[in-house]
C-alpha positions in Angstrom: 48.2 77.3 -9.4 50.0 78.3 -12.4 51.4 81.8 -13.1 50.9 83.6 -16.3 54.0 84.0 -18.3 54.2 87.7 -19.5 54.7 88.7 -22.8 57.2 91.7 -23.1 55.7 93.5 -26.1 58.3 96.1 -26.1 60.6 93.1 -27.3 58.4 92.2 -29.9 57.8 95.7 -31.1 61.6 96.1 -31.2 62.2 92.9 -33.5 59.7 94.0 -35.7 60.6 97.5 -36.1 64.1 95.9 -36.6 62.9 93.6 -39.1 61.5 96.4 -41.1 65.0 98.3 -41.0 66.6 95.4 -42.3 64.6 94.5 -45.0 65.0 98.3 -45.8 68.5 98.1 -45.8 68.8 94.8 -47.4 65.6 94.0 -49.7 67.2 91.1 -51.3 66.1 89.3 -47.9 62.7 90.2 -47.6 61.0 86.5 -48.7 63.4 85.1 -45.7 62.6 88.1 -43.3 59.0 87.9 -44.2 58.4 84.5 -43.9 60.6 84.4 -39.9 58.6 87.2 -39.0 55.8 85.2 -39.7 56.6 82.6 -37.9 57.6 85.0 -35.0 54.1 86.4 -35.1 52.7 83.1 -34.7 54.3 81.9 -32.5 53.5 85.0 -29.7 49.6 84.2 -31.0 49.9 81.0 -29.9 51.8 81.6 -26.4 48.9 84.3 -25.9 46.5 81.7 -26.2 48.6 79.4 -24.6 48.6 81.3 -21.4 45.1 82.1 -21.8 44.3 78.9 -21.5 46.1 77.9 -18.8 45.0 80.5 -16.4 41.5 79.9 -16.8 42.3 76.0 -16.6 43.8 77.0 -13.1 41.2 79.4 -12.0 38.4 76.7 -12.9 40.6 73.8 -11.1 40.7 76.6 -7.9 36.9 77.1 -7.8 35.9 73.1 -8.4 38.1 72.8 -5.7 36.4 74.8 -2.8 32.9 73.9 -4.6 33.5 70.1 -3.3 35.1 71.3 0.0 31.5 73.2 0.3 29.3 70.5 -1.0 30.9 68.1 1.2 30.3 70.3 4.2 26.9 70.8 3.1 26.4 66.9 3.3 28.0 66.5 6.8 25.4 69.0 7.9 22.5 67.7 6.4 23.6 64.2 8.0 24.2 66.1 11.6 20.6 67.4 10.8 18.8 64.3 10.5 20.8 62.8 13.6 19.4 65.7 15.6 16.0 65.3 14.7 16.3 61.9 15.1 17.9 62.5 18.7 15.1 65.0 19.5 12.3 62.0 19.4 14.3 59.8 21.1 14.4 62.6 24.2 10.6 62.8 23.7 9.7 59.6 24.0 12.1 59.2 26.9 10.7 62.1 28.5 7.0 61.1 28.1 7.9 57.4 29.6 9.6 59.1 32.4 7.0 60.8 33.6 4.3 57.9 33.1 2.9 57.0 36.3 3.3 53.2 35.7 6.9 53.0 35.6 8.9 51.6 38.0 12.0 53.2 39.6 14.4 50.6 38.2 13.1 51.8 34.8 13.1 54.9 35.2 16.5 55.7 36.7 17.4 53.5 33.4 15.6 55.5 30.9 16.8 59.1 32.8 20.2 57.7 31.9 19.7 57.2 28.3 18.0 60.3 28.6 21.1 62.0 29.1 23.4 60.0 27.2 20.7 61.0 24.2 21.1 65.1 25.4 24.9 64.8 25.4 25.1 63.1 21.7 22.8 66.3 21.0 25.3 68.7 22.2 27.8 67.1 20.6 25.9 67.3 17.0 25.5 70.6 17.7 28.8 71.9 18.0 29.6 69.8 14.7 26.3 71.4 13.2 28.0 74.9 14.4 31.6 73.7 12.8 30.3 72.8 9.1 28.0 75.6 9.4 31.3 78.4 9.8 33.3 76.3 7.4 30.8 77.0 4.7 30.3 80.3 5.4 34.1 80.8 5.4 34.4 78.6 2.1 32.1 80.8 0.2 33.8 83.9 1.1 37.4 82.7 -0.1 35.6 81.8 -3.6 34.2 85.7 -3.6 37.4 86.8 -2.6 39.5 84.8 -4.8 36.7 86.0 -7.9 37.7 89.8 -6.1 41.3 88.9 -6.9 41.5 87.4 -10.3 39.5 90.6 -11.2 42.1 92.6 -9.7 45.1 91.0 -11.4 43.0 91.3 -14.5 43.1 95.1 -14.0 46.5 95.1 -12.9 47.4 93.8 -16.1 45.7 96.2 -18.2 47.3 98.8 -15.8 50.8 97.1 -16.7 50.1 97.5 -20.2 49.2 101.1 -20.3 51.9 102.1 -17.7 54.5 100.9 -19.7 56.8 98.2 -17.6 57.0 99.8 -14.0 58.9 97.9 -11.8 57.3 99.1 -8.8 53.8 97.0 -10.0 55.8 94.1 -9.6 55.7 94.5 -5.8 51.9 94.5 -6.4 51.4 91.3 -8.2 53.8 89.2 -6.0 51.5 90.6 -3.1 48.6 89.3 -5.0 50.1 85.9 -5.5 50.8 86.0 -2.0 47.3 86.4 -0.7 46.2 83.5 -3.2 49.2 80.9 -1.7 47.6 82.0 2.1 44.3 81.0 0.8 45.4 77.8 0.0 46.9 77.5 3.4 43.3 78.1 5.1 41.8 76.1 2.4 43.7 72.9 3.5 43.0 74.1 7.6 39.6 73.7 6.8 40.1 70.6 5.3 42.5 69.4 8.3 40.0 70.4 10.3 36.8 68.9 8.5 38.6 65.4 8.7 39.8 65.9 12.3 35.9 66.8 12.9 34.5 63.7 10.7 36.6 61.6 13.8 35.6 63.8 16.4 33.8 61.5 19.5 33.7 64.0 22.4 32.3 67.5 23.3 35.9 68.6 24.3 37.6 67.3 20.8 34.6 69.3 18.7 34.9 72.2 20.9 38.8 72.0 20.7 38.3 72.0 16.7 35.3 74.4 16.9 37.9 77.2 18.6 40.7 76.5 16.1 38.0 77.6 13.3 37.0 80.6 15.1 40.9 81.5 15.2 41.1 81.1 11.6 38.1 83.4 10.8 39.6 85.9 13.2 42.6 85.6 10.7 40.8 85.9 7.3 38.7 88.8 8.8 41.7 90.3 9.5 43.5 89.9 5.6 
């Protein structure tokens, strides 16, 4: 995320005051000094607008990235829910056939094996579904907290201007930047776990990924 470049308004004010004093002492320099001051002020305005646009673009990119991951998790959740519904229907049909009085022993054993396989697939998808539900919850929580952090940074900047330049506030802003970097780390971790989840073919692997997500959830809650 691009960092906003702060303008030292104390230096700006000093430059303006120095220009006015110079004009008072050397009035013949007035045209040149006014031109230079105009260019200087326009440059400051341009820098303020540039910093504002850069910050908004960076914030928008971060929100879009989280929204894209939420949407991807939602799609996976819907896909898994549809598969689970289909599996439930298959299990119900198999149960009816297994309990049929006219079925042969050989066919019954085969149908029971198929039913058990479908149940295993159902359990696997249940674990995956829980994983993506947790991902969505944590991503939404992350999005909310990033918005709160941006508001904190904006208020912090207002306080910085009101209190002049206090060095101790720099440490607080650095802490906020560190929190944002931590959010990026967890965002990438969720993305990596999601990719592994897509490739997971066993209940053991899926359960392992679920535990990793739960561990990360505990760490997020402690922040």
